[in-house]
N, C-alpha and C positions, 0 to 999 in steps of 0.2 A: 794578306790584307792589301787592298789597292792603295797606291800613293795618293796623297792629298793633292788636288789640282792646283797648279800655280796661279797667281793672280793674273788678271787680264792686263793688257798693255797700258790702258789709262791708269789703272790702279798701281801698276808697277812704276809708272812715271811719277805719279803723285807721291809714292813712297820714296822714290829716289830723290825727288826735288826737296822734300822737307828735311829739316835737321834731325839728326839722330841723337835723341836725348837719352838713350839708354847708356848707362855707365859701363856695364859689361858688354863686350861685343867681340865677335870673331874676326881676327885679322886675316890678311891674305894668305899668311902661311899656315892658317889652321889653328894657331895658338890663341888662347883666350886672353884678351886684354881687359884689365879691370882698373878703373880709376880709384884713387884712394877714398876710403869711407871715413874720413876724419869726423864728419858731422855725426855719424852714427856712434863712433867711439866716444865723442864728447857727450852725446845724449845718454849713452850707457852709464858713464860716470856720474852724470847729473842725477839719473834715476837711483843709482846706488846711494849717493849722498842724501837724496831726499828720503829714501827708505830708512837710513840710519837716523836722520832727524826725526822722522815720524815715530820710530821705536823709542827714541829718547824722550820725546814729548809724552808719548803714551805711558812710559814708566813714571814720569813726574806726576801725571794726572792720577795714576793708580796709587801712588804712594801718598799723595796729598789727601788730607782728611776731608771727607765729604760732609754735607750738612747732616746726613743721617747718623754720622759717627760722633756728633757733638754730645756733650754731657747733658744730664737733666737740668732743667731751668735755663737752658741756653736760648737766647733770643733768635738763633739761627737754626734751631733744631725743630723739624716738622713733626716729630713724633708726639705721642700723647702727653709725655712729660716735659716737652719743650715749651718755649714761649714765643715761637715765631708769630703766632696769630696776634698776640698783644703788640709786638713791634710793628706789624703791618697795619694794625688799626691806628696806632699813634701816627704813623706816616700818612695814612689817609686823612687824618684830622689836621694835617699841616704841621705836625711836630717832627723836627729833624732828629733822627735816631742814628747815632754812630755806635756801632759795636766794636769795642777795642779789647785787645787781649794783652796789652802791655800797660803797666801802671804809669810809665813815663809818657806814653801816648795819651792815656786818660788825663793825666795832670796837665798836659799841654793844651787840651781842648776845653778845660773848665774855665768858665767866666761867670759873671753875675746873672746871666740869662740861661744857665745850664743846670740841669738836674743830674746828679750822679746816681746811677742805679747799679746795684750789685747784690749778689747773693753772698754767701759766706766765703770771704777771701782767706781760706784756711792755709793757702800757700804763702801768705805774707806774714811777716813779723809784726808785732805791735807798732814798732816805729814806722814801718812802711805804711801800715793802715792809717796811722795818725797823720802822716805826711800827706796822704791822699785825701783824707776826709777834711783836713783843715783847709785845703784849697777849694773845697766845694761850697757853694752857697745853698744848695738843696741836695738832700741825700734821701734815697729810698732804699731800705734794706728789704730784700725779698727772701723770706725763710732764713732769717739771720741765726747765727749761733749765739750761745750765751755769752761768749767772749765779745762779740760785736755789740750786743745789747748793753753790756757793761761798759765798753769803751766809749760808746756814744751816749751813755747815761740815759738810756731810754727805759730800761726795766729788766725784768727777768721772765723766765718761762712760767706760765700758769698751768692750770689743770689740763690734762690731755682731753677730757671730755668737753664737748662744746654744744651749745644749743643748735637746733636744726635750722632756725631762721631768726635773724636779728636785724634791727635797723641801726642807723648811726647813733642816735641819742647822744649827740655831742655838739658842741658849739663850733663846728667847722662848716662854713658856708659851702665849700666845694662838695660836701657829702650830702647836701640837702636832697638832691634828685637821684641818688644812687638806688634807693629802694632797699630791699632786703638781700641778705647774703647768708650763706651757710658756711660759717668759718670752720677751720680745722684746728690747728694749734692755737691756744689762747695765750696772751701775754699779760703780765702784771706790770703796770706802769710805776716808774720812780716818781717821787714827789715833783710836782710841777709839769708832769707829762700828761697829756690828754688821752683818755681811753675812749675809742670809738668802736661801735658795733660790739657792745658788751658793757661791762662795768669794771670799775677800778678794783673792786674787791674780788669779784669772781673771775676776772680775766676778760680781755677784749681782743678782737681780731686785728685792730689797728692801733698803734701807738704813734702819736704825733706831738711835736713840740717845736717852739720857736726859740732859738738861742742866738742872740746877737744878730738878728736879721737873717739867720739861716734856718730853714725848716728841715727838720729831720723826722723821718717816719720809718716804721717797721711794720711788716705785714707777712702773714703766712701765705706766700705766693703759691706753694705747692698745691694747696687746696682751693685756690681761687683763680690764679692767673695762668695755669698751664693750658695747653691747647685742648685738653680733655674737659676742663671745667669752665673755661672762659665764657662760654655762651649761657651758662646757668645763672638764674636770678639776676642780680645787679653787678655781677663780677666785672664785666667789661666796663661798665660805668665807673666802678671804683678804680679800676686800673687807669682809666683816662684822668680821673680826678687826682690821683696820686702822681702819676708819671707825666701827665700832660700839663702840669701847672706852669711850666716854662716852655718857651718855643724850641728848646734844644735839649736833647737827652744824650748823655754819654753813658752807655751801658758797658760796664767793665766786667769781663769774664775772667776769673782767675785761672791760672794754669801753672803746671810745674815748671814750664820753661821760663816763667816770669817770677819764680820764687826766689826770695832772698833768705830763706830759712835753711839752717844747716842741721836742724834736729829732726827732720822728716826724711823718710826714705822715698826718693823720687823713683817711680817705676821706670824700668828700662824698656825701650822699644827694640825691635829687631835691628833697626839702623844703629842704635847705640851699642848693641852687643857685637855688631859686625865690624871687623877691622877695616881701617880706612882704605886698604889696598884692594879690597874685594870688588867694589864698584868699578874702579878703572879696569881691573882685569876682566870683568864681565863685559864691559863696553868694548875693550880691545878684542875679546874673543868673538863678539858679535861682528865687529868690523872684519876680522880675519876670516870668519866663516863666509861673509858676503863676498869678500875678494876671492876666496877660494872657489866659491860657486861661479863667480864670473870668469875665473881663470880656467877651471877644469870642466865647467858645465858644457853640455853639448849645445853647439850653436849651428844654425843653418846659414850657409853662405847665400850670396845673391843669386837670383834667377839667371840662368844661362840662356842667352838668345840663340836660336837656331834659324838658319836660313831655310825658307820654304822652297820646295815642298819637303815635307818630312814623311818618311816611310817607316812604319812600324811593322816589323816582321811578325807573321802569325806564330812562328815558333817561339818568339819572346813571350807572347801572351799565354801560349800553351805551357811553357816551362814555368812561368810565374804562377799560374793557377796550380800546376803540379806541386810546386814548392809549398804553396799555402796549404794544400790538402795534406801533404806529407808532414808539415809542421803541426797541423791540427790533429794528426793521427786518426782521421775519420775514414776508416776502411770501407764502411757501408757507402758513403758518398762517392768514394773513388770507384768502387765496383759498379755503382749505378751509372756513373759517368762513362765508364768503359762499355757497359751494355748499351747505353743510349747511342754512343758513337758507332759501335759495331752494327747495331740495327739499322742506323741511317745509311751507313756505307753499303751494307748487304742489300738493302732495299733498292738503292740506285744500281748496284751491279746486277741484281736479278730482274730489273725492269719492273719493280713493284711501285705503287703510288708512294709519295713521300709520307703520307699519313697512315701507311699500313701498320697494323698493330704488330706487337712482338711475336704473337703466336703464328700469324700468317708468314712473317719473314722466316721464323724458325722452320716451319713446315717446308717452305720453298727451298731454303738452303739445305735441309736434310734430303729432299728429293734430288737436288742437283748433285750433291756429293755422295748420295746413296748411303745415308746413315739413318739410324733410328730417329724418328721424329720426337719421341719422348726425351731422348738425350739432348737433342738440339733445343727443345723448349726449356729444359732444365737450365741450360747455359744462358739463354737469352731472356728469360722471364723471371 
């Protein structure tokens, strides 16, 4: 292969006058001089640290409970049995809704303008429930247990069967524009408790009472306020009337982490069952693996500058292609390349055109060396 032509005189002068910004360069003695690559090393460590941080954050996000993993009747659960839609409607109507999962946090947010909303706090003892409810000026129990109905002196469970459609039929102005609902579990009121959307004898969907300036109510929210049923009949209007009476709602969601009871079995998660040293060991192993990859991984050095002109020998190209063919073990391709090269060289030696076909070259070569044409064609075609 012919050498690459050197640059012209003006180009060479321009190249010589300008500063050489290349860090690796060839010295006068032929040895390669390389400037330190401290910036690249620092950048590499920064990337490794960032990767470790990303892995740690991803692990925290994966282990944190998502909204889809919340329990039924949870105001942050988007599923059919959640109550996220009701919480969003309350916010759209100007009611501030705080979802809390700690009774201490809930008690700290209660005031005269706040309604405490909760389902069955089965993880709390009677003393903890009393302490929380005594601090509230308005309470709405959603799908309460018999214990909660008894503690708040609202009533008891009624018959399981319920009418398909009922109106308020009670002296509560907030329910005047609710319309009809299809209740689920009916409740029987205690003396002095108002029964709405049903009767006191047969059972009602809502129990409500005023005690010392504090309004307390109970309703079967599973059949009325879940995302699946909220849009039916007057369910949404009833939810606004009950939960939106005050400008602020504290929605307490009980959990085992907030439990003060010792007589219940708290379910153990994988994190609870795992020894404390496992997580640090995993993190240390990940960091060690990254450092080992950076230490032993194959890295390419900087580009080496060569002075023009550069001559590439034809034998290097030939040997390189030969090694590729040998590595691929492609015998057919190698044989075809040998025949093509032989035909080209024989055509030039025999004075034939460069585009002469293999049969013509084989016949001419056979005539020149006085051998059988059929044998020559077998070799070259």
